[in-house]
TILUMDREN-606119 format. One record per atom (N, C-alpha, C): residue in one letter; x, z, y; residue number from 0; atom name. Coordinates in steps of 0.001 Angstrom, whole numbers, padded with zeros to 6 digits. Each point is the difference from the previous one (the first is absolute). Example, Ala and Ser with C-alpha at 12.3 -4.5 7.8 and 13.67 -1.06 7.14 Angstrom:
<atoms>
> a; 013190; 007800; -005690; 0; N $
> a; -000890; 000000; 001190; 0; CA $
> a; 000900; 000000; 001200; 0; C $
> s; -000350; -000720; 001050; 1; N $
> s; 000820; 000060; 001190; 1; CA $
> s; -000770; 000730; 001090; 1; C $
</atoms>
This chain:
<atoms>
> m; 147351; 106371; 274993; 0; N $
> m; 000478; -000151; 001356; 0; CA $
> m; 000264; -001477; 000263; 0; C $
> s; -000443; -000488; 001143; 1; N $
> s; 000196; -001409; 000328; 1; CA $
> s; 001463; -000261; 000357; 1; C $
> q; 000446; -001236; -000225; 2; N $
> q; 001373; -000397; 000314; 2; CA $
> q; 000327; 000268; 001468; 2; C $
> q; -000971; -000172; 000875; 3; N $
> q; 000201; 000172; 001437; 3; CA $
> q; 000293; 001455; 000364; 3; C $
> n; -000543; 000953; -000775; 4; N $
> n; 000173; 001419; 000305; 4; CA $
> n; 001257; 000596; -000626; 4; C $
> i; 000627; -000705; -000939; 5; N $
> i; 001154; 000553; -000718; 5; CA $
> i; 001153; 000342; 000934; 5; C $
> p; 000443; -000892; 000892; 6; N $
> p; 001163; 000348; 000831; 6; CA $
> p; -000158; 001302; 000785; 6; C $
> k; -001120; 000164; 000673; 7; N $
> k; -000209; 001213; 000805; 7; CA $
> k; -000123; 001235; -000886; 7; C $
> s; -000670; -000127; -001135; 8; N $
> s; -000145; 001140; -000911; 8; CA $
> s; 001343; 000430; -000572; 8; C $
> v; 000837; -000980; -000359; 9; N $
> v; 001333; 000314; -000519; 9; CA $
> v; 000828; 000674; 001082; 9; C $
> l; -000015; -000538; 001214; 10; N $
> l; 000760; 000599; 001095; 10; CA $
> l; -000422; 001445; 000222; 10; C $
> e; -001300; 000262; 000056; 11; N $
> e; -000491; 001363; 000217; 11; CA $
> e; 000436; 000930; -001119; 11; C $
> k; -000066; -000479; -001248; 12; N $
> k; 000431; 000815; -001144; 12; CA $
> k; 001491; 000301; 000069; 12; C $
> m; 000801; -001041; 000244; 13; N $
> m; 001449; 000193; 000068; 13; CA $
> m; 000382; 000917; 001156; 13; C $
> l; -000567; -000234; 001174; 14; N $
> l; 000351; 000772; 001179; 14; CA $
> l; -000393; 001470; -000138; 14; C $
> s; -001067; 000286; -000728; 15; N $
> s; -000432; 001392; -000157; 15; CA $
> s; 001043; 000835; -000740; 15; C $
> n; 000845; -000642; -000804; 16; N $
> n; 001047; 000713; -000741; 16; CA $
> n; 001404; -000283; 000533; 16; C $
> d; 000118; -000764; 001061; 17; N $
> d; 001289; -000414; 000544; 17; CA $
> d; 000309; 000845; 001235; 17; C $
> f; 000574; 001168; -000244; 18; N $
> f; 000212; 000952; 001085; 18; CA $
> f; 001075; -000462; 000985; 18; C $
> f; 000950; -000800; -000453; 19; N $
> f; 001010; -000514; 000920; 19; CA $
> f; -000623; -001006; 000967; 19; C $
> s; -000812; -000917; -000506; 20; N $
> s; -000677; -000952; 000895; 20; CA $
> s; -000925; 000730; 000963; 20; C $
> q; -000618; 001081; -000470; 21; N $
> q; -000834; 000804; 000896; 21; CA $
> q; 000862; 000611; 001103; 21; C $
> w; 001195; 000495; -000369; 22; N $
> w; 000913; 000580; 000992; 22; CA $
> w; 000416; -001048; 001024; 22; C $
> l; 000201; -001238; -000453; 23; N $
> l; 000346; -001077; 000920; 23; CA $
> l; -001113; -000241; 001018; 23; C $
> g; -001225; 000363; -000361; 24; N $
> g; -001137; -000206; 000904; 24; CA $
> g; -000501; -001429; -000002; 24; C $
> i; 000182; -000703; -001117; 25; N $
> i; -000408; -001397; -000046; 25; CA $
> i; -001518; -000133; -000012; 25; C $
> e; -000449; -001090; 000583; 26; N $
> e; -001417; -000362; -000005; 26; CA $
> e; -000111; -001450; -000443; 26; C $
> c; -001029; -000288; -000759; 27; N $
> c; -000228; -001373; -000446; 27; CA $
> c; -000692; -000785; 001113; 27; C $
> v; 000584; -001140; 000329; 28; N $
> v; -000601; -000923; 000961; 28; CA $
> v; -000880; -000996; -000751; 28; C $
> n; 000519; -000486; -001143; 29; N $
> n; -000734; -000982; -000792; 29; CA $
> n; 000591; -000048; -001403; 29; C $
> i; -000863; -000241; -000992; 30; N $
> i; 000474; -000203; -001368; 30; CA $
> i; -000920; -000988; -000707; 30; C $
> t; 000616; -000956; -000670; 31; N $
> t; -000690; -000939; -000875; 31; CA $
> t; 000885; -000149; -001231; 31; C $
> q; -000481; -000691; -001010; 32; N $
> q; 000819; -000157; -001200; 32; CA $
> q; 001304; -000720; 000346; 32; C $
> g; 001112; 000671; -000285; 33; N $
> g; 001322; -000562; 000218; 33; CA $
> g; 000573; 000171; 001391; 33; C $
> n; -000770; 000584; 000917; 34; N $
> n; 000451; 000155; 001384; 34; CA $
> n; -000442; 001349; 000556; 34; C $
> c; 000811; 000549; 000889; 35; N $
> c; -000367; 001267; 000631; 35; CA $
> c; 000729; 000106; 001332; 35; C $
> e; -000624; 000675; 000957; 36; N $
> e; 000651; 000306; 001270; 36; CA $
> e; -000259; 001462; 000330; 36; C $
> l; 001080; 000701; 000356; 37; N $
> l; -000058; 001409; 000368; 37; CA $
> l; 000557; 000173; 001407; 37; C $
> k; -000306; 001160; 000595; 38; N $
> k; 000634; 000365; 001257; 38; CA $
> k; 000346; 001477; -000036; 38; C $
> m; 000963; 000381; 000824; 39; N $
> m; 000395; 001408; 000127; 39; CA $
> m; 000660; 000217; 001358; 39; C $
> k; -000023; 001237; 000457; 40; N $
> k; 000639; 000362; 001267; 40; CA $
> k; 001263; 000804; -000313; 40; C $
> v; 001079; -000317; 000696; 41; N $
> v; 001282; 000662; -000211; 41; CA $
> v; -000014; 001373; 000680; 41; C $
> r; 000338; 001029; -000810; 42; N $
> r; 000037; 001375; 000496; 42; CA $
> r; 001449; 000498; 000106; 42; C $
> k; 000212; 001043; 000767; 43; N $
> k; 001338; 000545; 000255; 43; CA $
> k; 000726; 000350; -001296; 43; C $
> e; -000700; 000562; -000973; 44; N $
> e; 000651; 000424; -001248; 44; CA $
> e; 000428; -001184; -000877; 44; C $
> m; -000293; -001213; 000428; 45; N $
> m; 000403; -001206; -000730; 45; CA $
> m; 001284; -000614; 000560; 45; C $
> l; 000524; 000565; 001085; 46; N $
> l; 001167; -000574; 000659; 46; CA $
> l; 001289; 000457; -000672; 46; C $
> n; 001018; -000852; 000064; 47; N $
> n; 001309; 000352; -000549; 47; CA $
> n; 000869; 000623; 001091; 47; C $
> g; 001278; 000201; -000302; 48; N $
> g; 000921; 000636; 000942; 48; CA $
> g; 000286; -000811; 001249; 48; C $
> f; -000372; -001273; 000012; 49; N $
> f; 000162; -000838; 001182; 49; CA $
> f; -001264; -000036; 000859; 49; C $
> g; -001038; 000745; -000424; 50; N $
> g; -001246; 000034; 000754; 50; CA $
> g; -000874; -001216; -000199; 50; C $
> i; 000261; -000764; -001070; 51; N $
> i; -000845; -001153; -000341; 51; CA $
> i; -000574; 000222; -001396; 51; C $
> l; -001008; -000781; -000332; 52; N $
> l; -000677; 000166; -001277; 52; CA $
> l; 000975; -000184; -001159; 52; C $
> h; -000053; 000912; -000936; 53; N $
> h; 000840; -000051; -001194; 53; CA $
> h; -000396; -001222; -000831; 53; C $
> g; 000986; -000760; -000449; 54; N $
> g; -000272; -001193; -000801; 54; CA $
> g; -000789; 000285; -001260; 54; C $
> g; 000175; 001201; -000548; 55; N $
> g; -000748; 000368; -001200; 55; CA $
> g; -001499; 000067; 000240; 55; C $
> v; -000393; 000323; 001219; 56; N $
> v; -001425; 000036; 000337; 56; CA $
> v; -000552; -001425; 000047; 56; C $
> i; 000767; -000922; 000574; 57; N $
> i; -000443; -001396; 000044; 57; CA $
> i; -000106; -000548; -001420; 57; C $
> f; 001001; 000301; -000836; 58; N $
> f; -000040; -000440; -001397; 58; CA $
> f; -001227; 000580; -000699; 58; C $
> s; -000283; 001274; 000250; 59; N $
> s; -001144; 000654; -000638; 59; CA $
> s; -001328; -000614; 000423; 59; C $
> l; -000136; -000330; 001282; 60; N $
> l; -001207; -000672; 000475; 60; CA $
> l; -000160; -001342; -000710; 60; C $
> a; 001086; -000769; -000084; 61; N $
> a; -000049; -001300; -000670; 61; CA $
> a; -000300; 000154; -001486; 61; C $
> d; 000578; 001001; -000626; 62; N $
> d; -000237; 000252; -001421; 62; CA $
> d; -001458; 000383; -000251; 62; C $
> s; -000575; 000784; 000893; 63; N $
> s; -001404; 000401; -000145; 63; CA $
> s; -000941; -001194; 000128; 63; C $
> v; 000228; -000851; 001005; 64; N $
> v; -000889; -001156; 000170; 64; CA $
> v; 000148; -000956; -001185; 64; C $
> l; 001219; -000133; -000521; 65; N $
> l; 000213; -000798; -001213; 65; CA $
> l; -000816; 000569; -001154; 65; C $
> a; 000063; 001305; -000196; 66; N $
> a; -000718; 000638; -001115; 66; CA $
> a; -001504; -000233; 000089; 66; C $
> f; -000555; 000151; 001185; 67; N $
> f; -001438; -000183; 000148; 67; CA $
> f; -000400; -001452; -000238; 67; C $
> a; 000794; -000940; 000514; 68; N $
> a; -000303; -001424; -000206; 68; CA $
> a; 000110; -000359; -001478; 68; C $
> a; 001060; 000461; -000657; 69; N $
> a; 000232; -000358; -001402; 69; CA $
> a; -001041; 000598; -000932; 69; C $
> n; -000475; 001187; 000315; 70; N $
> n; -000986; 000667; -000851; 70; CA $
> n; -001430; -000405; 000323; 70; C $
> s; -000185; -000837; 001008; 71; N $
> s; -001334; -000358; 000489; 71; CA $
> s; -000839; -000802; -000993; 71; C $
> y; 000611; -000469; -001081; 72; N $
> y; -000751; -000708; -001032; 72; CA $
> y; -000615; 000964; -001013; 72; C $
> g; 000388; 001279; 000085; 73; N $
> g; -000536; 000990; -000920; 73; CA $
> g; 000913; 000339; -001159; 73; C $
> k; 001096; -000728; -000169; 74; N $
> k; 000994; 000281; -001037; 74; CA $
> k; 001098; 000878; 000596; 74; C $
> i; 000431; 001003; -000750; 75; N $
> i; 001094; 000842; 000467; 75; CA $
> i; 001268; -000843; 000039; 75; C $
> s; 000600; -000074; 001198; 76; N $
> s; 001193; -000817; 000239; 76; CA $
> s; 001080; 000879; 000615; 76; C $
> l; 001223; -000167; -000479; 77; N $
> l; 001111; 000854; 000403; 77; CA $
> l; 001150; -000847; 000547; 77; C $
> t; 000599; 000454; 001081; 78; N $
> t; 001121; -000723; 000590; 78; CA $
> t; 001213; 000070; -000925; 78; C $
> i; 000610; -001168; -000243; 79; N $
> i; 001212; -000035; -000815; 79; CA $
> i; 001222; -000446; 000806; 79; C $
> e; -000232; -000534; 001190; 80; N $
> e; 001113; -000423; 000853; 80; CA $
> e; -000522; -000160; 001410; 80; C $
> a; 000832; 000408; 000974; 81; N $
> a; -000371; -000170; 001404; 81; CA $
> a; 001254; -000022; 000859; 81; C $
> n; -000070; -000781; 001077; 82; N $
> n; 001100; 000000; 000966; 82; CA $
> n; -000574; -000172; 001392; 82; C $
> i; 000797; 000425; 000981; 83; N $
> i; -000478; -000014; 001381; 83; CA $
> i; 001129; -000408; 000934; 83; C $
> s; -000365; -000677; 001059; 84; N $
> s; 000912; -000313; 001097; 84; CA $
> s; -000610; 000571; 001274; 84; C $
> f; 000774; 000806; 000711; 85; N $
> f; -000455; 000608; 001249; 85; CA $
> f; 000397; -000900; 001164; 85; C $
> l; -000945; -000270; 000893; 86; N $
> l; 000240; -000925; 001108; 86; CA $
> l; 000072; 000676; 001360; 86; C $
> e; -000773; 001083; 000186; 87; N $
> e; -000078; 000682; 001293; 87; CA $
> e; -000118; 001505; -000228; 87; C $
> s; 000404; 000772; 000993; 88; N $
> s; -000191; 001450; -000082; 88; CA $
> s; -001416; 000354; 000466; 88; C $
> v; -000427; 001195; -000357; 89; N $
> v; -001355; 000471; 000301; 89; CA $
> v; 000108; 001402; 000587; 89; C $
> s; -000821; 000304; 000981; 90; N $
> s; 000048; 001275; 000716; 90; CA $
> s; -001228; 000858; -000296; 90; C $
> e; 000105; 001256; 000383; 91; N $
> e; -001125; 000927; -000118; 91; CA $
> e; -001204; -000550; 000763; 91; C $
> n; -001169; 000188; -000568; 92; N $
> n; -001299; -000422; 000536; 92; CA $
> n; -000286; -001485; -000150; 92; C $
> d; 000963; -000787; -000508; 93; N $
> d; -000300; -001407; -000286; 93; CA $
> d; -001028; -000068; -001123; 93; C $
> e; -000854; -001004; 000053; 94; N $
> e; -000956; -000236; -001085; 94; CA $
> e; 000517; -001187; -000811; 94; C $
> l; 000177; 000235; -001294; 95; N $
> l; 000486; -001041; -000901; 95; CA $
> l; -001124; -000528; -000866; 95; C $
> f; 000112; -001264; -000349; 96; N $
> f; -000907; -000653; -000927; 96; CA $
> f; 000834; -000576; -001133; 96; C $
> a; -000561; -000004; -001185; 97; N $
> a; 000658; -000620; -001150; 97; CA $
> a; -001034; -000857; -000714; 97; C $
> r; 000356; -001266; -000220; 98; N $
> r; -000923; -000941; -000645; 98; CA $
> r; 000666; -000568; -001254; 98; C $
> a; -000633; 000263; -001153; 99; N $
> a; 000481; -000517; -001284; 99; CA $
> a; -000801; -001229; -000371; 99; C $
> t; 000723; -001035; -000422; 100; N $
> t; -000615; -001256; -000414; 100; CA $
> t; 000557; -000391; -001363; 100; C $
> e; -000895; -000257; -000928; 101; N $
> e; 000424; -000444; -001330; 101; CA $
> e; 000497; -001433; 000099; 101; C $
> i; 001211; -000236; -000500; 102; N $
> i; 000539; -001363; 000070; 102; CA $
> i; 000140; -000630; -001384; 102; C $
> g; -000171; 000798; -001048; 103; N $
> g; 000056; -000524; -001358; 103; CA $
> g; -000509; 001045; -000965; 103; C $
> s; -000700; -000456; -001043; 104; N $
> s; -000585; 000960; -000923; 104; CA $
> s; -000180; -000618; -001380; 104; C $
> t; 000266; 000812; -001027; 105; N $
> t; -000310; -000342; -001381; 105; CA $
> t; -000748; 001186; -000589; 105; C $
> n; -000291; -000071; -001296; 106; N $
> n; -000667; 001137; -000646; 106; CA $
> n; 000869; 001248; 000007; 106; C $
> k; 001318; -000165; 000028; 107; N $
> k; 000916; 001142; -000097; 107; CA $
> k; 000753; 000326; 001280; 107; C $
> l; 000184; -000971; 000887; 108; N $
> l; 000811; 000221; 001195; 108; CA $
> l; -000729; -000450; 001253; 108; C $
> g; 000330; 000654; 001103; 109; N $
> g; -000480; -000421; 001316; 109; CA $
> g; 001137; 000109; 000992; 109; C $
> i; 000103; -000954; 000903; 110; N $
> i; 001025; 000020; 001036; 110; CA $
> i; -000711; 000027; 001347; 110; C $
> y; 000458; 000897; 000865; 111; N $
> y; -000659; 000234; 001288; 111; CA $
> y; 001011; 000003; 001127; 111; C $
> d; -000376; -000611; 001115; 112; N $
> d; 000753; 000106; 001239; 112; CA $
> d; -000738; 000972; 000909; 112; C $
> v; 000774; 000843; 000666; 113; N $
> v; -000569; 000964; 000938; 113; CA $
> v; 000681; -000191; 001353; 113; C $
> l; -000814; -000132; 001019; 114; N $
> l; 000478; -000041; 001377; 114; CA $
> l; -000365; 001324; 000661; 114; C $
> v; 001005; 000703; 000507; 115; N $
> v; -000231; 001210; 000784; 115; CA $
> v; 000207; -000403; 001457; 115; C $
> y; -000972; 000327; 000851; 116; N $
> y; 000059; -000459; 001382; 116; CA $
> y; -000686; 000967; 000955; 116; C $
> k; 000339; -000182; 001276; 117; N $
> k; -000719; 000636; 001106; 117; CA $
> k; -000756; -001113; 000692; 117; C $
> k; -001120; 000318; 000577; 118; N $
> k; -000744; -001024; 000734; 118; CA $
> k; 000685; -000260; 001322; 118; C $
> p; 000039; -001198; 000484; 119; N $
> p; -000604; -001199; -000566; 119; CA $
> p; 000993; -000748; -000905; 119; C $
> e; -000091; 000224; -001280; 120; N $
> e; 000793; -000694; -001025; 120; CA $
> e; 001510; 000075; 000222; 120; C $
> q; 000485; 001157; 000469; 121; N $
> q; 001441; 000224; 000107; 121; CA $
> q; 000497; 000455; -001370; 121; C $
> k; 000759; -000846; -000651; 122; N $
> k; 000455; 000290; -001359; 122; CA $
> k; 000998; 001150; -000006; 122; C $
> i; -000275; 000989; -000864; 123; N $
> i; 000861; 001172; -000151; 123; CA $
> i; 000806; -000090; -001289; 123; C $
> a; -000653; -000438; -001087; 124; N $
> a; 000678; -000087; -001293; 124; CA $
> a; -000690; -001021; -000884; 124; C $
> l; 000786; -000594; -000890; 125; N $
> l; -000505; -000911; -001024; 125; CA $
> l; 000328; 000615; -001357; 125; C $
> f; -000995; 000056; -000869; 126; N $
> f; 000097; 000691; -001291; 126; CA $
> f; -000546; -000935; -001065; 126; C $
> r; 000648; -000048; -001136; 127; N $
> r; -000528; -000750; -001148; 127; CA $
> r; 000036; 000914; -001215; 127; C $
> g; -001117; 000011; -000726; 128; N $
> g; -000086; 000841; -001182; 128; CA $
> g; -000610; -000736; -001177; 128; C $
> t; 000448; 000387; -001177; 129; N $
> t; -000535; -000522; -001256; 129; CA $
> t; -000637; 001153; -000756; 129; C $
> v; -001190; -000250; -000534; 130; N $
> v; -000711; 001031; -000772; 130; CA $
> v; -000215; -000475; -001428; 130; C $
> y; -000088; 000978; -000890; 131; N $
> y; -000363; -000234; -001395; 131; CA $
> y; -001455; 000416; -000159; 131; C $
> r; -000822; -000888; -000535; 132; N $
> r; -001414; 000293; -000223; 132; CA $
> r; -000190; 000529; -001424; 132; C $
> t; -000461; 001226; -000104; 133; N $
> t; -000256; 000580; -001320; 133; CA $
> t; -001344; -000516; -000524; 133; C $
> t; -000343; 000412; -001187; 134; N $
> t; -001306; -000359; -000564; 134; CA $
> t; -001047; 001073; 000320; 134; C $
> q; 000414; 001069; 000667; 135; N $
> q; -000919; 001094; 000341; 135; CA $
> q; -000800; -000314; 001257; 135; C $
> n; -001275; 000352; -000027; 136; N $
> n; -000883; -000173; 001144; 136; CA $
> n; -000107; 001293; 000791; 136; C $
> h; -000238; -000111; 001299; 137; N $
> h; -000250; 001176; 000829; 137; CA $
> h; -001349; 000618; -000341; 137; C $
> f; -000949; -000840; -000348; 138; N $
> f; -001342; 000464; -000330; 138; CA $
> f; -000415; -000613; -001323; 138; C $
> e; -000590; 000800; -000830; 139; N $
> e; -000493; -000518; -001304; 139; CA $
> e; -001382; -000581; 000141; 139; C $
</atoms>
């Protein structure tokens, strides 16, 4: 498999077994090695008791885009730390985007910033995650 095809192949493999991300209804906008962008539409069953999007859903979207970006090199990578800051509330039917960008990487660790936003670039949340890169490959 060519290096160029690895990110998309890994995403497809991971997503096929990721039933929670499927429930979120995420779609890939773009993926390259170390970077990924997803989108999703907010549904009624995702709202909290205040009628706005549950923060756990925003965290989950950010965590998913981090996972796809971190694993895009073909090595199994697992989140070991993550934090989020919420900036704005989100309503039913809003379309959210999450963009993960690799900001530092070694053979064992990767650090990623994730911006969750509504168009046009209205920031909803800022997320930072660290992953551990195993020696296992997604494909032999």
